[in-house]
N, C-alpha and C positions, 0 to 999 in steps of 0.2 A: 394095418397096425395103428392103434389110436395114439400111441405115445405113452411116456411114463411120467409120473409125478413124483418129485423129490422135495423133501422138506428139510432144510439145513438145521432148523432150530427145533425139530421134533414134530413130525407129521402125526404120529400116533397120539400125542397129547392134544393136538388141534382137533382131530377127529373125535376123540373121546369127549372133549368139551362141547363139540357140536352136537353129539348124540344126547348129551345131558340137557341141552338147551330146550328141548321140547320134542314134539312128535316128529320122527324122521320124515323128511320129504324127498321126493324124487321128481325130477323134471323130465317130461316126456314130450314127444312131438307126434301129433296126430297123423295117421296114415290114411284115414278114411274121410269121406265127405259126411258131415253131419249138419242137418238143417232142421229148423222148427217146422217147416212147411212141407218137406218132402220125405223126411226120415220117419219110418214107422216104428212103433214100439216093438221090441224084440230084435231089432237090427243089430247084427254083430259088427264090432269095429275093433281096430287095433291101433296101438301107439308104440313108438320106439323110445326107449330110455336114452337120454342124451347127457345125463349127469349121473355119476355113480351114487348108489345108495350105500353109505358108509356107516359103520358102527364099531367103535372100540378097536380101531386098527385093522378092520377087515371090510371087504367089499361084499355086500349082499346081492346087489344087482349091478353088474358092469354095464357100461354104455353098450348099446346094441341089443340089450334084452328087450323082448317084445311083450307088451302087456295087452291082454285081451279083455274086452268088455262088451256090454250089451246096453242098448237104449231101453230104459224102463218106460219112459213116457216122453212124447214130443207134442207140445201144444203150440199151434200156430195162432196168430191173431185173426186171420180171415178178414171179415168185414169190420171187425172191431165191436161186434155186438156183445159177445160173451166175455171177452177179456181185452185188456189194454196192453198186456205184455205177452211176449212169447216166452217159452221156457223149454229146457231140455234136462231130463233127469237121466244121468248116466250111472251105470254100475260097472265096477272093475272086478273081474272074477279070478283071473289067473295070469301067470307070467311064464314066458318061455325063454330059456337060455339059448346061447348061440349053438349049442350042441343038440338042440331039439327037446331037451327035458322040460316038462311043464310042471308047475307047482301051483296050488291054490293060493289065492291072495285076497286079503281084505284091505281095501283102500277107499278113501273118500276124496273127491275132487276138492282141492283147496282154492286154487285160483286158475283163471284163464289169463295167460300173460298178456299184458298191455291191451286188455279188452275194454270196450265201453260197457259190456255186460258185466254183471256182478254174479258172484257165487254165494248162495245162501248158506246158512250154517249147516243145513242138511245136505249140502253138496249139489244143489240144483242150479243150473245156469239160468239166470233171470235176465230177460231182455230189457231194453230201454223203454221208457215212455216217450214215444215220438213227439208228443205235443209238449213235453217238458224240455223245450229248447229255448235258446235266446228269443226266438220269435214268439214262442208260446208264452214266455214270461211277459213280454211287452204287451201281448194280447190281454193278459189279465190286469195289467196295471193301467194301461191307457184308457180303456173303455169297457165297462162292465156290460154283459149282455142284459137285455130286457125283453119284454114281450114284443117290442117293436123292432128290435135289432137282433138278427140271428147271431148265435154264438160264433159261427164261422166267419162273421164279418166284424169281429172285434178289432181293436187296435186302429191303425191309420185308415184301413179300408172301411172300417165302421164309421169313422168320422166323415169320410167321403160319402158314404151311403146315406147318412142322416142329413147331410147338407144338400144333397142333390135328389131331385124327384126322379128316381130311376124306376122304370117299369120292370116287368119280369125279365125281359131280355137284357136290359142294362144290368140288373142284379146278377144274372148268370155270367155276363161278361166280366163284371168286377170280381166275382169269385174266381173266374178262370185266370185273370191277370194276377190275382193274389197267389193262386196256386203255382203259377209259372215263375213269378219273381221270388217268392219266399219258399224255396224248395225244402222239402221235408226229408229227414233221414229215413232209410228203410228200416223199420222196426223188427222185422223178422230176424232170427238168429241164423247166421251162416258161418260154420266153422269148417274151412277147407283143409285139405292135407297140408301139413306144415304148421298148423296152429299149435302153439306151445302151452302146456298146462303143468301145474304142480299138483302132485298127489300126496296126501298125507297117508302114510303106511300105518294101518291099524294093527295088523298081525301078519306074520309069515309062519309057515309050518316049522316045527321043531327040527326037522331033518333038512331044511333048506341049505344048500351048499354055500360055503363061504370061501372067499378068495383073498390071498394076501396082497398087500400093497407093495408094489415094486419100489425099491429104494436104489438110487443111482449115485454116481460119484458127485462130490461137491462141485459147485460152479467154479470156473476158472477165476483165479485170484484177481487178474487184471480187470475183468468185467465186473466182478463183485465190488472191488474197491472203487471203480469209476461210478457205479450206480449208487453206492452208499455215500459218496462224496457230494452228491447232488441234493439240493433242497427238495423237500417233499411238499412244500407249500404252493398253493395256487391262489392268485389274487384276481380281483375285479379291476377294470380299467381305472376306477377312481381310487385305487390303492387299498380298498378294504379286502380283508382275507375272505376267500370263498370257503364254503363248507367242503368242497372237493379237495382231495389230496392226491398226490402221485401214489398210486397203489398197484400199478402194473408196469412192467418193462418188457421190451421185445428185443431179441437178438436176431438180426437178419436184414435183408435188403428191403428197400421200399416196395419193390415189386412183390416180394414174398409177403409183406405185410398187407398190401392191398388185396392180393389174391386170397389170402387166408380169411380175411373178414368177408370177402365176397362169397366164398364157398360156405362160410358159416351163416350166411343169410343176412349179413349186415349191409347197410347202404351208406354211401358217402353223403354227408349233409351239404345242402346248398348254402350259398351265402345269402344274406338278407338283401333282397331287391324288391322292387315294386311287384314283380311277377310272383316271387316266392311269398310275399306278404299276401297277395290276392289269393294264392292257392291255400295259404294257411287259413284265411278268413273263410274260404269255401269249405274247407275240411271242418272248421269249427262249427259253422252254422248247420252243416248237413251231418255232423257227427260222424265223419269219415276219418280214415287214416291218411297220413301223409308221410310216406317212408323216408323222404329226403328233406324234411322240414329243416329250416336253419336253426342254429343254436346261438346262444349269446357268446360274446367274446370273453374268454378268461385267459389270464397270463401266467406263464411259468418262467421265472427268472426274467421278467419284463419282456416276454415274447409271446405272441399269439401262437396257437397250435398250427402244426404243419399239415395234419390230417385230422378229420373228425368222422367217426363212424357211428351209426345208430341202428337200432332194430326196434321197429314198432309194428302195430297191427292195425286195428280199426278205430283208433281214437288218437286225437292230437295231444291229449293230456298225459299219456303214459308212453314211455319209451326207455329202452336201454341206450346209453350213449357213452362214448369215450373220446376225449380230446388227447391227441398224441403229438409230442414234440421230438424232434431229432436231438439225440444226445451225443453225437460224435462217434468216435471209433475207440475200440479197445480190443487188444489181442487180434487185430486184423479184421474184426467184425463190426458191423454197423449197429449202433444202439439207439433205441427209442424208449421214451418214458411216456406214460399216459395216466390220465385221471378219469376213472370210470364211475359213473353214478347212474341211478335209476330214477327217472321222473315218474311220479305216481299221482300227480294232480296239480291243481293251480291254487295259489294263494295270492293275497294282495300284499305287495311290498309297500308299506306306508312311507318308507324313506324315499324310494324311487317313484312313488305315486303311480304304480302300474301293477298289472297282474303278471305273475311269473310262475315258473314251474316249481313245485315242491319236490324235493328228492327224498328217497327212502333213507332214513338215518342209518340203516344197517349197510354201510357202504362196502363191507367185506363181501356181501352177497353179490354185488355187481362185479367185484374182482373175480369171484368164483364163476359167475356167468360167462365172463369173457374167456377164462381159461377152459371151461367145459365146452363152450361152443367151438373154439379153435381146435381143441383136442379131438372132439367128435368128428370134425371135418378132416381129420388126419393131416393137419397142417403143423403140428408141433413135434419137435424131436424129443424134447423133455421140458419139464417145468420145475423150477426151483423156487423156494421162498426164503427171502432174506429178512432177518429180524431187525427192526428199527424201533428202539424204545422211544425215541423222540417223536415218532409219528403216531403213537398210541392216542386214541381219541375216546374220551368218556363224556357222555352228555352232561353239560353243565347248564344249559339254557333250553329254550324252546325254539326249534325242534331239537337241535343238538345231535350231531352225528356221533357214531361210535365205531371204533375199529381197533383191531389188535396190532395195527401198525406195520404188519408184514408187507413186503413188496414181492409180488409174484413176478418171476422172471421167466418169460416164455421164449425158448429157443425155437425158431421157426425152421421149417424145411419146405422144399418145393412140394406142392400138392396139386392134384387135379381131381376133378369129380364133377358130378352133375349139380348145376346151380339149383338152390331151393326154389320150388315153384315152376321149374322148367317143364313144359308140356302139360301144365295144369289146365283142365277144362272146368270153367266155373259154371255151375248150373244156372239156368235162367231164373231171374227173380219172379216171385209169384204174382199172378193177376195181370189183367190188362188195364188200360187207362181208366175205364169206367169203374172197375173194382177199386183201384187205388184212389180215385177221386172220392168215391163213396166212403171208403175206409177213413180217409183223412177228415172228411166232414163229420163223420160220427165220432172219431176220436177227439177232434178239436172241441166239439160241442160237449162231450163227456168230461174232458179235462177242465174246460173253462168253468163248467157248473160245479164240479167237485173241488177245484183248487183255486179258482179265481175269487178268493175271499181273504179277509184280513187275517183270520186265524192261520190259514195255511201259509200265507206270505210271511207271517211272523215266525212260523216254524222253520221255513226255508232260510230266513235271515239268521236264525240261531244256528242252524247247521253250517252255513257258510262261515260263520264266525268261529265255530269250534273245529270244523273238519277241513276247511279249505274250499275254495270256489272251484267247481268242476266244469263250468260251462263257458267262461270267458277268459281269454288270455291275450297277452301281448306277444305271444310266441317268442319271448326274448331269452329264455334260459336254455 
C-alpha cells in the first residue's frame, strides 16, 4: 500500500491548477539498462511510474503503472571521428496498469533527472562534449594550437613542449602524463536501472480509466497547531534570508525518517572536510556524480539542520536535497520540519565572490518530489497539506522563487524494502586503453580547432552571464 494523500485546504483545486499550468508530466524510474554504446535500435525497455499523473481531481496513472518503450536510435561516439556526442532517441508507446490492462500512450521525454546530459526539444538524450570541461577551457585560453604545436598539447603541457627539446619518445611521455593527470569524463551515455525521467504526456485514449483521489481525516489539532506556530523562514549564517522556506514536515521517529529516505534512494550529505572537498573537485573535473556531496549551512530559528538528505545522479551541479530540523513533540509524536529545494546549476554569487548552486524557483516541485518518493517507497501512512498564507512566494526579483505556501505534512510508518541499486550490475565501459587514448586525442584536437577561438569564447561568456555557469563550483550550496 503506497499511502494516501490528504489536502486540508482543497486538493482538487490544487490539482486542477496544476493541470492548467501546462502539459501534464509524470515521473518514471527506468527498469532497463540503456547505453549509447551497447543498446541497439529496436530494443524494448520499461519504466515504472513513481509520481501520480493527476488531472482535475482524478488520477490517470497511479504510482506503479509500467510504461513500455522502444529505442529508436542509439549513437555512440566510438573513436570520435564521425561525432563528438553520444545520443539516445527513445519512444514511449503504451502503459500497463497494476491489473495488467494496457493502453496506448503518446509521450515525449522531457528531462532526465539530475543528469549532465540534456534532452533536446524533440525528446532526444544528447550526451556531453567531453573536451568541453574545465581542462578543455584552459587548453583554449592558455595556448592556441599551431602547425608546430599539436592541439593535444595545448595549455600547460604545450608550454612545456615548446620550451623543451623533446624527441618523439619525450613527446609521447608528455602526452601520457597529461592524460593520466588531467582525467577525462566518459562521454558515452549510460542510463542504468533507477535513472529517473520526466515524460510529457501528449495524449491518452478516450477510454483510459480514471481513479478517485482518496481523502482522509484532518490532521490532529495538536500537531497542526504546533507546525503552524513555527516560522517558515530559513536564513544564511550571515543573517540574510535564503530562498529556501520550510515546505515539508514529518511525523515520526528519527529512525523512521532515516530509513524512509534511504529506501526512497536518497543519501545523507557529508560535512565539508578536505576529503569531501577533494572528492567534489574530482567529480567536478571528471563530470561525475557525488551522491553524498556536502551542502552549505542554512539556519532555521538560529539552528543548523539535524539531518540533510539528497538525491543526485551523474553530475555535481544538479541534485534534490532537503535540510531537516527537529521540531519537538506534539500529541506524543516526534515532529520534524524541512526545507527542500532542487539544485539545477551553478551561478556566480557576486556578494560572496564565489560560485554557488542555483535552485529551481518552482520550489513546490521539490516538495512534491519528496512526498512522491517517500510514498512510492511505502514509507508514508498519509500526507496532509496545511495552508500558510504568510509563506506564499511570488517572484519579485531574479531569480525569485514561487510557492503556494502550503506545508506538506508526512506521517511516517515503519517500512522495509529493497534498496535502490541493490544487486545492480554495471556494464563495462566501452573500449580498451588504446581506443580511449585515440578517442581523446581526436576529440581534443577537434574541439580546440572548432572552439578555441575568440568568437566561441565570447558566445560562452554570454551564455554563462545569462543562464549560469555549469562547469565550476565552490560546492557550497
